C-alpha positions as CSV (number, residue, x, y, z in Angstrom):
1,M,90.7,-111.2,47.8
2,A,91.7,-107.8,49.1
3,V,90.8,-104.2,49.4
4,T,93.6,-101.8,50.2
5,L,94.2,-98.1,51.1
6,T,96.9,-95.8,50.1
7,E,98.8,-94.1,52.9
8,K,97.0,-90.8,52.2
9,A,93.6,-92.5,52.4
10,A,94.5,-94.2,55.7
11,K,95.7,-90.9,57.2
12,H,92.5,-89.2,56.2
13,I,90.3,-91.9,57.7
14,N,92.3,-92.0,60.9
15,R,92.0,-88.2,61.3
16,Y,88.2,-88.4,60.7
17,I,87.8,-91.2,63.3
18,E,89.8,-89.2,65.8
19,R,87.6,-86.1,65.3
20,R,84.5,-88.3,65.6
21,G,85.7,-89.6,68.9
22,K,84.7,-93.2,68.0
23,G,84.9,-95.8,65.3
24,V,86.8,-99.0,64.4
25,G,87.3,-98.4,60.7
26,L,85.6,-97.8,57.3
27,R,82.8,-99.8,55.7
28,F,83.2,-100.0,51.9
29,G,80.6,-101.4,49.6
30,V,78.4,-100.9,46.6
31,R,74.7,-100.2,46.1
32,T,72.5,-100.5,43.0
33,T,71.9,-97.0,41.6
34,G,73.0,-94.4,39.0
35,C,73.3,-94.4,35.2
36,S,75.7,-97.3,35.0
37,G,74.2,-99.6,37.7
38,M,76.3,-99.4,40.8
39,A,77.8,-96.8,43.1
40,Y,80.3,-97.0,45.9
41,K,79.2,-96.4,49.5
42,L,81.4,-95.5,52.4
43,E,80.6,-95.1,56.0
44,Y,82.4,-95.2,59.3
45,V,82.0,-98.3,61.4
46,D,81.5,-98.3,65.2
47,E,80.8,-102.0,65.4
48,S,81.5,-104.8,62.8
49,A,78.8,-107.1,61.5
50,P,79.2,-110.9,61.9
51,D,79.6,-111.5,58.2
52,D,82.0,-108.7,57.4
53,M,85.2,-109.4,55.6
54,V,88.0,-107.3,57.3
55,F,91.1,-106.0,55.5
56,E,93.7,-103.9,57.2
57,S,95.9,-101.4,55.4
58,H,98.3,-98.9,56.9
59,G,96.7,-99.6,60.3
60,V,93.1,-98.9,59.2
61,K,90.5,-101.6,59.1
62,V,88.2,-101.8,56.0
63,F,85.0,-103.7,56.4
64,V,83.3,-105.2,53.4
65,D,80.0,-107.1,53.2
66,P,80.2,-110.4,51.3
67,K,77.7,-109.3,48.6
68,S,79.9,-106.2,47.7
69,L,83.2,-108.0,47.7
70,P,83.0,-109.5,44.1
71,Y,82.5,-106.0,42.7
72,I,85.3,-104.3,44.6
73,D,87.9,-107.1,45.1
74,G,91.3,-105.7,44.2
75,T,90.2,-102.1,44.7
76,E,92.7,-99.5,46.1
77,L,91.1,-96.5,47.8
78,D,93.1,-93.3,47.5
79,F,92.4,-89.8,48.9
80,A,93.3,-86.9,46.6
81,R,93.1,-83.1,46.5
82,E,92.7,-81.4,43.2
83,G,92.4,-77.7,43.4
84,L,89.5,-76.9,45.8
85,N,88.1,-80.5,45.5
86,E,89.1,-83.4,47.7
87,G,87.8,-86.9,48.0
88,F,88.3,-90.6,47.6
89,K,89.4,-92.1,44.4
90,F,88.5,-95.7,43.6
91,N,91.1,-97.7,41.6
92,N,88.9,-100.7,40.8
93,P,90.4,-103.2,38.3
94,N,86.9,-104.7,37.8
95,V,85.2,-101.6,36.3
96,K,84.2,-101.9,32.6
97,N,82.3,-98.7,32.2
98,E,81.7,-95.5,34.2
99,C,79.0,-92.9,33.7
100,G,79.8,-89.4,32.5
101,C,79.2,-87.8,35.9
102,G,81.5,-90.3,37.6
103,E,79.0,-91.4,40.2
104,S,78.3,-94.9,39.0
105,F,80.0,-97.8,37.3
106,S,79.3,-101.3,35.8
107,I,81.2,-104.5,35.8
């Protein structure tokens, strides 16, 4: 089981943590919502939870709660700029369907 970051994503996360002035990594999980059933959630972590799974990629720790892991196992997070837009891209091998707006997915 693993969650990984591309080098671009790791650099973006490190820059943001440095600007924040605190943080130990990124929390990555899912929540029930949207047209297709689930959506990704990301937040910066100042302190890990006791049941967190911790993955490290390019020097950045990614914290995942045990309930989210089956849905995002094998996912690679990338950070991309396309024109004026920038953001995380989720390369999740478990996804079967995505909604038209791109905000949610199903497994």
